[in-house]
C-alpha positions in Angstrom: -5.9 -63.5 -167.1 -3.7 -61.2 -165.0 -5.6 -58.5 -163.0 -5.9 -55.2 -164.6 -3.7 -52.4 -163.2 -5.4 -50.4 -160.4 -5.1 -47.2 -162.5 -7.2 -48.7 -165.3 -10.0 -49.7 -163.0 -9.8 -46.3 -161.3 -10.2 -44.6 -164.7 -13.2 -46.8 -165.5 -15.0 -46.0 -162.3 -14.3 -42.3 -162.6 -15.7 -42.4 -166.1 -18.8 -44.2 -164.8 -19.3 -41.7 -162.0 -19.0 -38.6 -164.3 -20.5 -39.7 -167.6 -24.2 -39.5 -166.5 -23.7 -35.9 -165.5 -22.1 -35.1 -168.8 -24.9 -36.9 -170.7 -27.6 -35.0 -168.7 -25.9 -31.7 -169.5 -26.0 -32.5 -173.2 -29.5 -33.7 -173.7 -31.2 -31.8 -170.8 -29.4 -28.5 -170.9 -27.4 -28.0 -174.1 -30.1 -29.3 -176.4 -33.1 -28.1 -174.5 -34.1 -25.7 -177.3 -33.1 -28.0 -180.2 -35.5 -30.1 -182.3 -37.0 -33.0 -180.4 -35.2 -35.6 -182.6 -31.8 -34.2 -181.4 -32.8 -34.5 -177.8 -34.2 -38.0 -178.3 -31.1 -39.1 -180.2 -28.7 -37.7 -177.6 -30.7 -39.3 -174.8 -31.1 -42.7 -176.5 -27.5 -43.1 -177.7 -26.1 -41.7 -174.5 -28.1 -44.1 -172.4 -27.0 -47.1 -174.5 -23.4 -46.1 -173.9 -24.0 -45.6 -170.2 -25.7 -48.9 -169.5 -23.5 -50.9 -171.9 -20.2 -49.7 -170.3 -20.3 -51.7 -167.0 -21.1 -55.0 -168.8 -18.4 -54.4 -171.4 -15.8 -53.5 -168.7 -16.6 -56.3 -166.4 -17.1 -59.1 -168.9 -14.9 -58.1 -171.8 -12.1 -56.1 -170.1 -11.9 -57.6 -166.6 -12.9 -61.0 -168.0 -15.0 -61.8 -164.9 -17.6 -64.5 -165.5 -21.3 -63.7 -165.9 -23.2 -65.2 -163.0 -26.9 -65.1 -163.3 -28.4 -64.5 -159.9 -31.1 -66.8 -158.5 -34.4 -65.4 -157.5 -33.5 -63.5 -154.3 -35.5 -63.0 -151.1 -32.9 -61.3 -148.9 -33.7 -57.7 -148.2 -37.0 -57.6 -150.1 -39.2 -57.2 -147.1 -37.1 -54.4 -145.8 -37.0 -52.8 -149.2 -40.8 -53.0 -149.5 -41.1 -51.3 -146.1 -38.8 -48.5 -147.2 -40.6 -48.2 -150.5 -44.0 -47.9 -148.8 -42.5 -45.3 -146.4 -41.3 -43.3 -149.4 -44.7 -43.4 -151.0 -46.5 -42.3 -147.9 -44.0 -39.6 -146.9 -43.6 -38.2 -150.4 -47.3 -38.0 -151.2 -48.1 -36.6 -147.7 -45.5 -33.8 -148.1 -46.8 -33.0 -151.5 -50.5 -33.0 -150.8 -50.4 -31.4 -147.4 -47.7 -28.8 -148.1 -46.0 -28.5 -151.4 -49.0 -28.6 -153.7 -50.5 -25.5 -152.2 -47.3 -23.7 -151.6 -46.6 -22.6 -155.2 -43.3 -24.4 -155.3 -44.2 -26.1 -158.5 -45.7 -23.2 -160.4 -42.7 -22.5 -162.6 -41.3 -26.0 -162.7 -44.6 -27.3 -164.2 -44.0 -25.3 -167.4 -40.4 -26.5 -167.6 -41.7 -30.1 -167.2 -44.2 -29.6 -170.0 -41.6 -28.1 -172.3 -39.3 -31.1 -171.6 -42.1 -33.6 -172.3 -42.8 -31.8 -175.6 -39.2 -32.0 -176.5 -39.4 -35.8 -176.2 -42.8 -36.0 -177.8 -44.4 -37.3 -174.5 -46.8 -34.4 -173.7 -49.9 -36.7 -173.8 -51.4 -38.8 -171.1 -50.6 -42.3 -172.5 -47.1 -41.1 -173.3 -46.6 -39.9 -169.7 -47.9 -43.1 -168.2 -45.6 -45.1 -170.5 -42.7 -43.0 -169.4 -43.6 -43.4 -165.7 -43.8 -47.2 -166.0 -40.6 -47.4 -168.0 -38.7 -45.3 -165.5 -40.2 -46.9 -162.4 -39.6 -50.5 -163.5 -36.9 -50.6 -166.2 -34.8 -47.5 -165.8 -34.6 -48.0 -162.0 -33.3 -51.5 -162.5 -30.7 -50.3 -165.0 -29.6 -47.5 -162.5 -29.2 -50.1 -159.7 -27.1 -52.3 -162.0 -25.0 -49.2 -163.0 -24.7 -47.4 -159.7 -24.7 -50.2 -157.1 -23.6 -53.4 -159.0 -20.8 -51.6 -160.9 -19.8 -48.2 -159.4 -20.3 -49.2 -155.7 -18.7 -52.6 -156.2 -15.7 -51.1 -157.9 -15.2 -48.7 -155.0 -15.5 -51.4 -152.3 -12.5 -53.5 -151.1 -12.0 -56.6 -153.2 -11.8 -58.9 -150.2 -15.3 -57.9 -149.2 -16.7 -58.6 -152.6 -15.3 -62.2 -152.5 -16.9 -62.9 -149.1 -20.2 -64.7 -149.9 -21.6 -64.4 -146.4 -24.1 -61.7 -145.6 -23.3 -59.5 -142.6 -25.2 -56.8 -140.8 -21.8 -55.1 -140.1 -20.6 -52.8 -142.9 -16.9 -51.7 -142.9 -15.8 -48.1 -142.9 -14.3 -48.6 -146.4 -17.7 -49.8 -147.7 -19.5 -46.9 -146.0 -17.1 -44.5 -147.9 -17.9 -46.3 -151.1 -21.6 -45.9 -150.5 -21.1 -42.2 -149.8 -19.0 -41.6 -152.9 -21.2 -43.5 -155.2 -24.3 -41.7 -153.8 -22.8 -38.3 -154.4 -22.0 -39.3 -158.0 -25.5 -40.7 -158.3 -26.9 -37.4 -157.1 -24.8 -35.2 -159.4 -26.8 -35.6 -162.6 -30.0 -35.2 -160.8 -28.8 -31.7 -159.6 -28.7 -30.6 -163.3 -32.3 -31.9 -163.8 -33.6 -30.2 -160.7 -31.8 -27.0 -161.5 -33.4 -27.1 -164.9 -36.8 -27.2 -163.3 -36.3 -25.1 -160.2 -33.4 -22.9 -161.2 -30.0 -22.7 -159.5 -31.0 -20.0 -157.1 -33.9 -22.0 -155.6 -33.3 -23.9 -152.3 -35.5 -26.7 -153.7 -32.8 -27.6 -156.2 -30.5 -28.5 -153.3 -33.1 -29.8 -150.9 -34.4 -32.3 -153.4 -30.9 -33.1 -154.6 -30.0 -34.1 -151.0 -33.1 -36.3 -150.9 -31.8 -38.0 -154.1 -28.3 -38.5 -152.5 -29.9 -39.9 -149.3 -31.9 -42.2 -151.4 -28.8 -43.4 -153.2 -27.2 -44.1 -149.8 -30.2 -46.1 -148.7 -30.1 -48.1 -152.0 -26.4 -48.7 -151.5 -27.0 -49.9 -148.0 -29.7 -52.3 -149.1 -27.5 -53.6 -151.9 -24.6 -54.3 -149.5 -26.9 -56.0 -146.9 -28.8 -58.1 -149.5 -25.9 -58.7 -151.9 -28.4 -58.3 -154.7 -29.7 -55.4 -156.8 -33.3 -56.6 -156.4 -33.8 -55.1 -152.9 -32.6 -51.6 -153.9 -34.4 -51.9 -157.2 -37.7 -52.4 -155.3 -37.0 -49.3 -153.1 -35.8 -47.3 -156.1 -38.9 -48.2 -158.2 -41.2 -47.0 -155.3 -39.2 -43.7 -155.2 -39.6 -43.2 -158.9 -43.3 -44.1 -158.6 -43.8 -41.2 -156.1 -42.2 -38.8 -158.5 -44.4 -39.7 -161.4 -47.6 -39.8 -159.3 -46.8 -36.3 -158.2 -45.9 -35.3 -161.8 -49.2 -36.7 -163.1 -51.2 -34.7 -160.5 -49.3 -31.6 -161.5 -49.4 -32.1 -165.3 -52.5 -34.3 -165.9 -54.9 -31.5 -166.9 -52.3 -30.0 -169.3 -51.5 -33.2 -171.1 -53.2 -34.0 -174.4 
């Protein structure tokens, strides 16, 4: 099958980079005071569209074959070290500084309101959400942001090179940077919803998310697999939910 025009692929990747921000604005901001069923429906339908899009585009439109990866080992040790570092650093900053600083006083109420909107303001519901996000949603995000968005932004000749290299080209670094900014964008809306637009923590934590996205992208390029960045991403999400449980545990049903 002839290659798709460059413009078509460009439109596809631009859609992929902007759609999650639009979806977040709808279910997180626009519908925040709506009935919980509306929020749940917008979130559920929107996520199905988001995560189905790359597979449909690659396998149905581009007609690229589906190749199931073998169990990988490349990059997993490094990813585990990064994940452990995230856990230690994140929990240390929280327990030795942020917890007693009052930074989370207002965001806690917003978090509770959001959990109520999704019917998850109870301990088992929160734990289920934490496990689902840390294990399943993080894998889906790596498939979406690294396997699809990052790959679509990279030079085609590098994608066809099956060898692993410690050297990353300038073009691939640009692709990592662009995809990381796009990855960060919808998190900015979430953080602003909790901390408000005038809080410096909205932007500080957003930059942490963007930096994390760049690290995951770097791991993906080095390992040529989503499993290494998935492991690091899962650890990052685990930190967030451990902190969230410490903040909210006493107020959950």
